[in-house]
VMD Tcl script that draws the C-alpha trace (Angstrom):
set ca {
  {-10.89 46.55 -12.53}
  {-11.56 44.33 -9.49}
  {-11.58 40.52 -9.59}
  {-15.36 40.39 -9.12}
  {-16.07 42.98 -11.79}
  {-13.80 41.22 -14.28}
  {-15.54 37.90 -13.54}
  {-18.98 39.48 -14.07}
  {-17.83 41.15 -17.31}
  {-16.41 37.88 -18.65}
  {-19.49 35.92 -17.69}
  {-21.68 38.41 -19.54}
  {-19.45 38.25 -22.63}
  {-19.31 34.47 -22.57}
  {-23.09 34.21 -22.42}
  {-23.77 36.82 -25.08}
  {-21.00 35.91 -27.54}
  {-20.64 32.19 -26.89}
  {-16.84 32.38 -26.50}
  {-14.80 29.49 -25.10}
  {-14.32 29.91 -21.36}
  {-10.64 28.96 -21.17}
  {-9.64 31.24 -24.04}
  {-11.69 34.20 -22.73}
  {-10.38 33.89 -19.18}
  {-6.73 33.41 -20.12}
  {-6.78 36.42 -22.42}
  {-8.51 38.65 -19.85}
  {-6.22 37.69 -16.98}
  {-3.14 38.26 -19.11}
  {-4.26 41.81 -19.90}
  {-5.41 42.61 -16.36}
  {-3.35 44.26 -13.63}
  {-4.71 41.95 -10.91}
  {-2.28 40.33 -8.51}
  {-2.06 36.54 -8.30}
  {-4.57 36.32 -5.44}
  {-7.21 38.35 -7.27}
  {-6.60 36.38 -10.48}
  {-7.38 33.18 -8.57}
  {-10.56 34.77 -7.17}
  {-11.64 35.90 -10.63}
  {-11.03 32.45 -12.11}
  {-12.85 30.72 -9.26}
  {-15.91 32.95 -9.67}
  {-15.90 32.75 -13.46}
  {-15.61 28.97 -13.75}
  {-17.74 28.38 -10.67}
  {-20.68 30.39 -11.96}
  {-20.41 28.77 -15.39}
  {-20.50 25.32 -13.81}
  {-23.38 26.07 -11.45}
  {-25.46 28.41 -13.62}
  {-28.67 26.36 -13.61}
  {-28.45 25.81 -9.85}
  {-27.89 29.52 -9.23}
  {-30.72 30.54 -11.55}
  {-33.06 28.14 -9.80}
  {-32.29 29.87 -6.49}
  {-32.72 33.32 -8.04}
  {-36.11 32.32 -9.45}
  {-37.35 31.57 -5.92}
  {-36.46 35.03 -4.58}
  {-37.08 37.24 -7.60}
  {-40.45 38.29 -9.02}
  {-38.83 38.40 -12.45}
  {-37.44 35.13 -13.89}
  {-33.66 35.17 -14.46}
  {-34.06 35.50 -18.24}
  {-35.98 38.76 -17.77}
  {-33.33 40.39 -15.55}
  {-30.70 42.81 -16.81}
  {-27.77 40.65 -17.93}
  {-25.16 42.36 -15.71}
  {-27.45 42.30 -12.67}
  {-28.07 38.61 -13.29}
  {-24.31 37.90 -13.37}
  {-23.82 39.87 -10.14}
  {-26.56 37.83 -8.45}
  {-25.02 34.61 -9.70}
  {-21.56 35.51 -8.41}
  {-23.01 36.63 -5.07}
  {-24.95 33.40 -4.62}
  {-21.97 31.34 -5.73}
  {-19.90 32.88 -2.94}
  {-22.66 32.19 -0.40}
  {-23.08 28.57 -1.48}
  {-19.63 27.37 -2.45}
  {-16.90 29.70 -1.13}
  {-16.71 29.13 2.62}
  {-13.62 31.34 2.94}
  {-15.70 34.40 2.03}
  {-17.98 35.67 4.86}
  {-21.65 36.03 3.97}
  {-21.54 39.73 4.84}
  {-18.66 40.29 2.42}
  {-20.40 38.37 -0.36}
  {-23.48 40.57 0.01}
  {-21.74 43.93 0.49}
  {-19.31 43.37 -2.39}
  {-22.20 42.38 -4.66}
  {-24.11 45.53 -3.80}
  {-20.99 47.68 -4.35}
  {-20.39 45.96 -7.67}
  {-23.95 46.69 -8.79}
  {-23.29 50.39 -8.26}
  {-19.85 50.26 -9.92}
  {-21.48 48.68 -12.98}
  {-23.88 51.65 -13.14}
  {-26.87 49.58 -12.06}
  {-27.52 51.54 -8.87}
  {-31.30 51.19 -9.15}
  {-30.88 47.41 -8.85}
  {-28.62 47.49 -5.77}
  {-31.55 47.15 -3.35}
  {-32.89 44.21 -5.33}
  {-29.50 42.45 -5.26}
  {-29.22 43.08 -1.52}
  {-32.74 41.75 -0.87}
  {-32.29 38.53 -2.86}
  {-28.98 37.63 -1.24}
  {-30.10 38.48 2.30}
  {-33.36 36.55 1.88}
  {-31.38 33.49 0.86}
  {-29.16 33.86 3.95}
  {-32.17 34.30 6.27}
  {-33.61 31.00 5.04}
  {-30.39 29.17 5.92}
  {-28.93 29.09 2.38}
  {-30.94 25.94 1.71}
  {-31.96 24.92 -1.79}
  {-35.49 23.50 -2.04}
  {-34.99 20.95 -4.81}
  {-37.78 19.90 -7.21}
  {-39.43 16.57 -6.50}
  {-39.23 15.10 -10.01}
  {-36.03 13.07 -10.51}
  {-34.63 14.67 -13.66}
  {-35.57 18.19 -12.61}
  {-33.85 17.60 -9.27}
  {-30.74 16.26 -10.99}
  {-30.77 19.29 -13.28}
  {-30.66 21.64 -10.29}
  {-28.22 19.52 -8.27}
  {-25.60 19.24 -10.98}
  {-26.51 22.21 -13.20}
  {-27.24 20.21 -16.35}
  {-30.21 20.46 -18.73}
  {-33.06 18.05 -18.00}
  {-32.67 16.41 -21.42}
  {-29.01 15.64 -20.74}
  {-29.78 14.16 -17.32}
  {-32.39 11.91 -18.97}
  {-30.00 10.75 -21.72}
  {-27.13 9.96 -19.35}
  {-29.29 8.17 -16.77}
  {-31.04 6.13 -19.48}
  {-27.73 4.92 -20.93}
  {-25.55 4.54 -17.85}
  {-27.98 4.17 -14.95}
  {-28.46 6.51 -12.01}
  {-25.29 5.59 -10.08}
  {-22.90 6.01 -13.03}
  {-24.84 9.04 -14.22}
  {-24.57 10.79 -10.86}
  {-20.88 9.91 -10.64}
  {-20.34 11.48 -14.08}
  {-22.18 14.69 -13.17}
  {-20.47 14.92 -9.77}
  {-17.09 14.61 -11.47}
  {-18.06 17.38 -13.90}
  {-18.11 19.81 -10.99}
  {-14.65 18.90 -9.73}
  {-11.29 20.25 -10.81}
  {-10.09 17.94 -13.62}
  {-6.68 16.29 -13.36}
  {-3.75 17.63 -15.36}
  {-2.38 14.64 -17.27}
  {0.71 14.65 -19.44}
  {2.49 12.16 -21.70}
  {6.24 11.65 -21.65}
  {8.03 11.88 -24.97}
  {10.19 8.72 -24.92}
  {12.20 10.03 -27.88}
  {13.58 12.88 -25.79}
  {13.66 11.96 -22.11}
  {13.61 9.13 -19.60}
  {11.06 8.65 -16.85}
  {13.62 9.52 -14.19}
  {14.58 12.76 -15.94}
  {10.95 13.80 -16.32}
  {10.08 12.97 -12.71}
  {12.98 15.07 -11.50}
  {12.20 17.97 -13.83}
  {8.56 18.14 -12.71}
  {8.97 17.28 -9.04}
  {7.64 20.68 -7.95}
  {4.37 19.93 -9.76}
  {3.68 16.85 -7.64}
  {4.19 14.45 -10.53}
  {3.07 10.82 -10.18}
  {2.81 7.93 -12.60}
  {-0.59 6.96 -13.96}
  {-1.59 3.56 -12.62}
  {-2.95 2.28 -15.95}
  {-1.42 4.08 -18.92}
  {2.30 3.71 -19.74}
  {4.19 7.01 -20.06}
  {1.24 8.95 -18.61}
  {1.68 11.12 -15.52}
  {-0.61 13.22 -13.35}
  {0.48 16.60 -12.00}
  {-1.09 17.43 -8.65}
  {0.04 21.07 -8.83}
  {-0.72 22.56 -12.25}
  {0.32 26.15 -12.72}
  {2.01 27.43 -15.86}
  {3.29 24.06 -17.02}
  {4.00 25.36 -20.54}
  {6.58 27.73 -19.09}
  {8.58 24.81 -17.71}
  {11.94 24.08 -19.37}
  {11.06 20.41 -19.86}
  {7.99 21.46 -21.84}
  {10.00 23.86 -24.00}
  {12.48 21.09 -24.73}
  {9.69 18.80 -25.92}
  {9.97 16.27 -23.11}
  {6.19 15.97 -22.76}
  {2.84 17.20 -23.96}
  {-0.44 17.73 -22.11}
  {-3.02 15.05 -22.93}
  {-5.96 13.52 -21.08}
  {-5.87 9.82 -20.19}
  {-8.71 8.95 -22.59}
  {-6.95 10.61 -25.51}
  {-3.77 8.68 -24.72}
  {-5.71 5.41 -24.61}
  {-7.26 6.25 -27.97}
  {-3.82 6.72 -29.55}
  {-2.65 3.46 -27.97}
  {-5.69 1.59 -29.30}
  {-4.85 2.64 -32.85}
  {-1.75 0.48 -32.45}
  {0.52 2.33 -34.90}
  {3.99 0.81 -35.42}
  {7.29 2.15 -36.68}
  {7.42 2.48 -40.45}
  {3.66 2.52 -41.01}
  {1.53 5.18 -42.69}
  {-1.13 6.77 -40.47}
  {-3.82 9.35 -41.17}
  {-5.27 11.46 -38.35}
  {-8.33 12.94 -40.01}
  {-9.43 15.56 -37.42}
  {-6.20 16.09 -35.55}
  {-6.21 19.51 -33.82}
  {-4.98 20.36 -31.25}
  {-2.64 17.44 -31.98}
  {-2.31 15.40 -28.79}
  {-3.25 12.08 -30.38}
  {-1.08 12.84 -33.42}
  {1.94 13.33 -31.16}
  {1.33 10.17 -29.14}
  {0.84 8.12 -32.30}
  {4.10 9.44 -33.75}
  {5.91 8.62 -30.50}
  {4.54 5.07 -30.56}
  {6.09 4.81 -34.02}
  {9.48 5.87 -32.61}
  {9.48 8.81 -34.97}
  {9.57 6.49 -38.00}
  {7.04 6.04 -40.78}
  {4.60 8.81 -41.64}
  {1.74 10.49 -39.79}
  {-0.48 12.81 -41.83}
  {-2.48 15.12 -39.54}
  {-5.36 17.26 -40.80}
  {-7.59 20.06 -39.60}
  {-10.19 22.05 -41.46}
  {-8.52 25.33 -40.44}
  {-5.06 26.26 -41.72}
  {-4.18 28.01 -38.46}
  {-4.98 24.94 -36.33}
  {-2.97 22.72 -38.68}
  {-0.10 25.14 -38.14}
  {-0.36 24.65 -34.38}
  {-0.05 20.89 -34.86}
  {3.08 21.40 -36.96}
  {4.55 23.69 -34.31}
  {3.84 21.15 -31.56}
  {5.39 18.32 -33.56}
  {8.49 20.43 -34.11}
  {8.83 21.12 -30.38}
  {8.58 17.40 -29.66}
  {11.06 16.51 -32.39}
  {8.54 14.39 -34.29}
  {9.86 14.67 -37.82}
  {7.50 11.96 -39.09}
  {4.46 14.26 -38.71}
  {3.06 16.27 -41.63}
  {0.27 18.67 -40.69}
  {-1.94 20.37 -43.26}
  {-5.41 21.80 -43.75}
  {-7.98 19.37 -45.08}
  {-11.69 18.58 -45.01}
  {-12.10 15.15 -43.41}
  {-15.42 14.59 -45.19}
  {-13.96 15.04 -48.70}
  {-11.79 12.38 -50.34}
  {-8.26 13.48 -51.29}
  {-6.84 11.38 -54.11}
  {-3.30 12.62 -53.45}
  {-3.13 10.89 -50.07}
  {-1.68 7.39 -49.78}
  {-3.62 4.41 -48.47}
  {-2.87 3.99 -44.79}
  {-2.15 1.15 -42.39}
  {-4.19 2.97 -39.74}
  {-6.70 5.80 -39.83}
  {-7.90 7.73 -36.80}
  {-11.25 9.42 -37.13}
  {-11.76 11.64 -34.05}
  {-14.82 13.47 -35.30}
  {-16.36 16.83 -34.31}
  {-18.93 16.16 -31.59}
  {-21.06 17.70 -28.85}
  {-18.08 17.56 -26.46}
  {-20.26 16.55 -23.52}
  {-17.54 14.25 -22.21}
  {-15.34 17.23 -21.38}
  {-17.83 19.43 -19.51}
  {-15.53 19.44 -16.47}
  {-12.98 21.33 -18.60}
  {-15.38 23.48 -20.65}
  {-18.43 24.08 -18.45}
  {-20.29 26.15 -21.03}
  {-20.70 22.99 -23.17}
  {-23.20 21.53 -20.70}
  {-25.77 24.19 -21.64}
  {-25.95 23.38 -25.33}
  {-29.47 23.12 -26.65}
  {-30.48 19.69 -27.83}
  {-31.36 21.18 -31.21}
  {-27.74 22.36 -31.64}
  {-26.59 18.74 -31.77}
  {-29.13 17.39 -34.26}
  {-26.91 17.83 -37.32}
  {-23.80 16.20 -35.84}
  {-24.53 12.50 -36.60}
  {-24.80 13.19 -40.33}
  {-21.41 14.93 -40.32}
  {-19.83 12.23 -38.17}
  {-21.01 9.41 -40.42}
  {-19.85 11.27 -43.54}
  {-16.36 11.70 -42.07}
  {-16.20 8.04 -40.98}
  {-17.24 6.84 -44.44}
  {-14.65 9.03 -46.11}
  {-11.92 7.99 -43.67}
  {-12.64 4.34 -44.43}
  {-11.68 4.88 -48.07}
  {-8.04 5.43 -47.04}
  {-7.67 2.17 -45.09}
  {-5.52 -0.56 -46.65}
  {-6.63 -4.18 -46.80}
  {-6.09 -5.51 -43.29}
  {-5.69 -1.95 -41.97}
  {-7.24 -0.40 -38.86}
  {-9.96 2.27 -38.67}
  {-10.58 3.89 -35.26}
  {-13.61 6.10 -34.61}
  {-13.66 8.31 -31.52}
  {-15.47 11.22 -29.89}
  {-15.28 13.16 -26.62}
  {-18.98 12.75 -25.91}
  {-21.08 10.21 -24.01}
  {-24.23 10.19 -26.15}
  {-25.20 7.02 -27.98}
  {-26.49 8.94 -31.01}
  {-22.97 10.21 -31.74}
  {-21.19 7.03 -30.74}
  {-22.52 3.47 -30.99}
  {-25.29 4.45 -33.40}
  {-22.80 5.90 -35.89}
  {-20.52 2.85 -35.78}
  {-23.42 0.39 -36.00}
  {-24.81 2.18 -39.05}
  {-21.38 2.29 -40.68}
  {-20.77 -1.44 -40.14}
  {-24.24 -2.29 -41.44}
  {-23.47 -0.44 -44.68}
  {-19.81 -1.52 -45.01}
  {-19.44 -5.29 -44.63}
  {-15.76 -5.12 -45.65}
  {-15.05 -3.83 -42.13}
  {-15.25 -5.88 -38.92}
  {-15.03 -4.86 -35.24}
  {-11.84 -5.84 -33.37}
  {-10.79 -5.56 -29.68}
  {-9.43 -2.22 -28.50}
  {-6.81 -2.80 -25.79}
  {-7.45 -6.21 -24.19}
  {-3.80 -6.47 -23.15}
  {-4.11 -3.35 -21.00}
  {-7.37 -3.98 -19.12}
  {-10.36 -6.29 -19.39}
  {-12.72 -3.31 -19.63}
  {-10.91 -2.35 -22.84}
  {-11.32 -5.76 -24.45}
  {-14.45 -4.89 -26.43}
  {-14.51 -3.25 -29.85}
  {-16.57 -0.28 -28.62}
  {-16.34 1.44 -25.25}
  {-17.32 4.67 -23.56}
  {-14.71 5.71 -21.02}
  {-16.10 7.45 -17.94}
  {-14.21 9.30 -15.18}
  {-14.94 6.45 -12.76}
  {-12.72 4.07 -14.77}
  {-9.36 5.82 -15.10}
  {-10.03 9.43 -14.09}
  {-10.39 10.37 -17.75}
  {-12.77 12.64 -19.57}
  {-15.90 11.07 -21.02}
  {-14.73 9.51 -24.29}
  {-15.87 6.94 -26.88}
  {-13.84 4.79 -29.24}
  {-14.56 1.94 -31.62}
  {-11.97 -0.11 -33.50}
  {-12.52 -1.77 -36.87}
  {-10.39 -3.64 -39.41}
  {-10.76 -3.78 -43.18}
  {-11.00 -7.45 -44.02}
  {-8.17 -8.86 -46.10}
  {-8.99 -9.73 -49.67}
}
mol new
graphics top color blue
foreach p $ca { graphics top sphere $p radius 0.5 }
foreach p [lrange $ca 0 end-1] q [lrange $ca 1 end] { graphics top cylinder $p $q radius 0.2 }
display resetview
């Protein structure tokens, strides 16, 4: 199977089955017989079309009598990949983008549509490959950055047009690969030397955080196998720092998978004390345990557990992290399919989030810390949840997050945006149970 055909097949499966893009692509490439060059082409087309789907469909709608939703699903994916090459892949000649798309239509047994595919792509080329954007602001933003109109409205209303555009622009860029050094196993010098080929550099804000300019198969590196680091976005590292866990304390991580924050918390505790990490699924809890073992974090206990249900067998904790399930809209640069979620899909999340936060609060000792976090940028899942919780629980009070690290982190609630520290979009709020 060619790179283009595999990309089209995966795009069709992702849209019809709703599978996660990174999991689907990794599995398909591993099974394929493509060489490294074709694997890169397949990945570029797959992720590129996912990211730009609304933009591409807008163009198709201007050259097709049928709206995109009425087209055969495979033909639609072929058109999208063809247009993506014309618009965003300068290294591919226009003639090749068109001819390969027509050939692919025939290979996919859609011969009757080959003339249609050819006509749409050539018409777009004849008109200078120019996109005629809508005049209305939010509709234009939707086409420019391939985000739903409702999401453009929400982000602009909360953050303003400049910050909103910066966020959407960043969502179309390749995200940085950030790692955290395990201070229990290696020094900075050793890690820098071990990962020199990856273009490693220190993060300018976060201690023990590093950015790798050249990603690749980092998990195949010997330093990774030895537990010298784990992959973790800047925002997630800041969240673990804000919790402020110390050696000898008891910490609960209520929604811990895949485990990055659990690991960083345990490292901050110098491997001493106890970190209880939970996930609703037994298999995901097992992955946390496996990661902790690789990193040599013997103070981590991972197990399945429902974060919304109180467990009497658990001890009261000095610190509780409540990183709740959310819309995930802060990580759309890593999981592009998330940006197309229907607004209705998110309506039930606040109720779940508040229930988990209320339950998590029951484990916090007098004087202990409760940290609420999400990887989304929507107020309804962030500030609104915390404000409602505090209004109903006067035994908790807001406290500063990380004032010692940066003035922008001195408040008790903050939404991190890529423009601040190159992180994913992320929210956190820190509270303390008042002493009695």
